[in-house]
N, C-alpha and C positions, 0 to 999 in steps of 0.2 A: 504494500500500500504506500502511496506517495504521502509526502508531508502535507498537512492541512495549512493553507495560507491563512494566517490569522488576520482578522479585520481589526485595525487599531481604532478605538472609539474614545471620544471625549464627550463629556456631558456638561451642558450649560444649565444652570439652575439645579445643580446636583444635590443640594440640600433640601429642596422642596419635596413635596409629597410625590409628584410624578417623577422628578429627577431621581429620587432614592430608588423607586421601583425600576427605573431604567438602569441605574448602576448595578442593581442585583441581577437583572435579566442579562445584561452584557457580561458580567463577571461569571454567570452560570452557564454561558454558551460555550460550547467546545471550540467554535471557530472564531471567537472574538477575544480581544484583550482590552481591558480598560486602561487607558494610558493618560487620561486627563480628567480633572473635575474642576469646575469653576462655579463660584457662587459669591454673592456679596456678603454672605454670612459664613461662619465656620472657617475663616481663612487660616491656613496652616495646619488644620487638623486632618488626620488621615480620614478619607471618606469612609473607610471601613468602620471607624468608630461611630459614625453617624448612622449607618444603615445596619449595624449589628453584625458585620462580617469583619472581625478583627484582622483577618489575613490580608485584607485590602489596604495597602499602605500608601496608595496614591494620595498626595496631599491636595487639599482644596485650595485653589488659587483664586484671587480676586480679579486679576487681569487676564482677559480672554486672549489678548495678543501675546502676552508672555507664555501662557499655557500652550498656545498653538505653536509658537517658536520652539518650545522645549519638547512637547510631546509628539508633534508632527502626526496627528491622527489622520486616518483615511476618511473618517466621517465624524461629524459633530452633531449630536442630538441636542436640540435646543428647546428646553421647557422653561427658560428664564422668563420672569414676569417683572416689568412689562417687556415686550419684545423690543430689542435694540438692533436695528438693521446694520449698524456698524460692525457688530459681531459676525453677521452673515457676510459682509464685505470682506472682513479679515479671513474668514474660513475659506471663501472662494479664492482669494489671493494666495492663500497657503496651499491650495490644491486639495483642500478637504471638502467633502460633500456636506453641506448643511442640511439637516433633516429637522424641520421646524414643526414642533407640536403646539407652540404658543399660538393662540388665535388672535384675531383683531387686526391683521395686516390690512393696509389700504391697497387699493388697486394700483396706485403708483409704486408702492413697495414691491408688489408682486411683479410688475413690469420690469422694475430695476433688477430684481433677483434673476428673472429669466434672461435679461440681456447680459448681466455679468457672468452668469454660469455658461451661457453659450460662447461668450468671448473667451472664457477660460478653458472651454472644452470639458467641463465637468457637469455633473447633475446638481440640482438643488431641489429639495422636496419641501412642500408645504402641505401638511397632513392635518386637516381639521379634526379628524377622529381616527385613531389607530385601531379601534375595535372592528373586527371582521364582521360581527353582527350588525354594527351600525352601517357599514358599507352596504351590506345586503338590504337593510331597511331602506336606504336611499335608492338603491337600484329598483326595488319593488315599488317604491313610491313613484318613481319616474314611469314605470310601466303602467301602474294604475291610472296615472294622470292622463294617459292617452285615451282612456275610456270614461273616467270620472273626473272632469276638470275642476270641479268645485272642491276646494281643499284648504285646510288650515293646519298650522303646525303649533304644537305646544312643546316647548323644550324646558326641562327642569334640571337645574344644577345646584351644587353646593353653594353656600352663601359667600364663599371666598373667591368665586369666579369673577373676574374683573369685567369682561366684555359681555354685552347682550345686544342683539341675539348671539347665540353661540355660532362658532364657525360651522358646526355640523348643520344647524338650521339654515344658515345662509347657503351652504352648498346644496342642501336638499331643495330649497326654493329655486335655486338656479337650474337644477336637474329637472324639476317639475316644469319650469318655464320652457326649457328646451324641448321636453317631451310633448307638451301641449302645442307648441308652435309646429313641431314636426307633424303632429296629427291633425293640425288645423282645428283644434278644439279651444273654444273660448269659454272661460268661466262666467257664471252669472255674477252680477254686481250686487252684493247684499246691501240691505239698509244699514245705515250707521256711518257711511262715508269714511272720513279720516279721523273720527273720534279716537283719542289715545287708548280708550278702553278696548278698541278693536285690534290692538297690537300693531306692530310695525309692518308696513307693506314692503315686502321684498319680492321683486319680480312678479307682482300681482298675487302674491301669497301672503296672507296675514300670519304673522309669527308672534306668539305669546311667550314671554320669558318668565320663569319662576326661579327664585333664588332662596333656598332654605337650608338650614343645617340639617344633617342627616341624609341629604341626597348626595349622589356622586355624579352621574350623567345619564339622563333619560330623555327620550323624545317620542312623542306621538304625532303621527301624520293622519289626520282624520279627513276622509272623503265623504261627501254627501251626494246622494242621488235621489231620485223619486222613490219614496217609500223605503229607503235603505241607507245605511252608512257602512263604511269600511275603515277600520282602524289598524294601522301598522305601528307597532311600538317596539322600541329597543331599550333595554335597561343594562347599564354597566353598574353592577352592585359592588364591584371592587376594582381598584386601579390596575390589578394584575390583568384585567381583561384587555388592556391596551398593549401588553408586552409582546404577544405574538406578532402584532402588526409592526411594532418598532423593530423587532428582529428581522422581519421580512424586508422592511425598507432598507435596513443596513446591508442585508445580503444582496439586494438589487442595486445598490448605490453605484457600484463601480462600472456597471454596464450601460449607463444612461448618460444623456447630455440634456441640458436645458431644464426648465422648470417642470416638475411633476406636481400637479395639484390634485391631491386626493389619493387615498389608498386604493381606490377602485382602479386606478391606472396601473397598479402593480399586481393585481389579482389575475 
């Protein structure tokens, strides 16, 4: 058997809840090596002390640039909040593939990341949701929208989530819009207009955001038709649900170029 080529991985936001799960997932993968950890907290401490894996002696660094220069990772998983595009610029310049799980990026930032990655000949990934079940929920919603164009989204997340609507809800609304357009299906316009109580209008889909302690990440896509409704729901009840998608993105990173938006592009 040949030697396994190890994927060198660094994590931004390594001390946060998602960052810690990524650290453990990468450290537990046979084909990956954790080479860098960056966070504005816990500077100088071994990341293993933070996640409860004392054998991990990679120190937490506060400077992304210094960490990239030292560790030279193949890919950088970014769950730092708030999103800092300069870190993405530095990763691409370093030849590392940025894999961004932090949501709330602007259209301008997405366009810049796409341009920079193509110029550098590397991939860059922006993944609103790493859960495979969530990707299937979005795909099924897009298919249903071809036949039932009247739809609304309710997304529910923990109370520490900064952005609203969620990146998953925005991506779902975009996919529904494209599916309705392709099928030449127009939704009815319900009463209520643009009253804030009707949620935010994204691509002709009303999106309602709930933020409460006790939640992780949940989304309902509710379709209405004559005498019937259809509900497609996905629930992440633990942050480990996102880790198979993170590892999938890391394993696909070296073979792509330009911006990859959404885990569905990798399945």
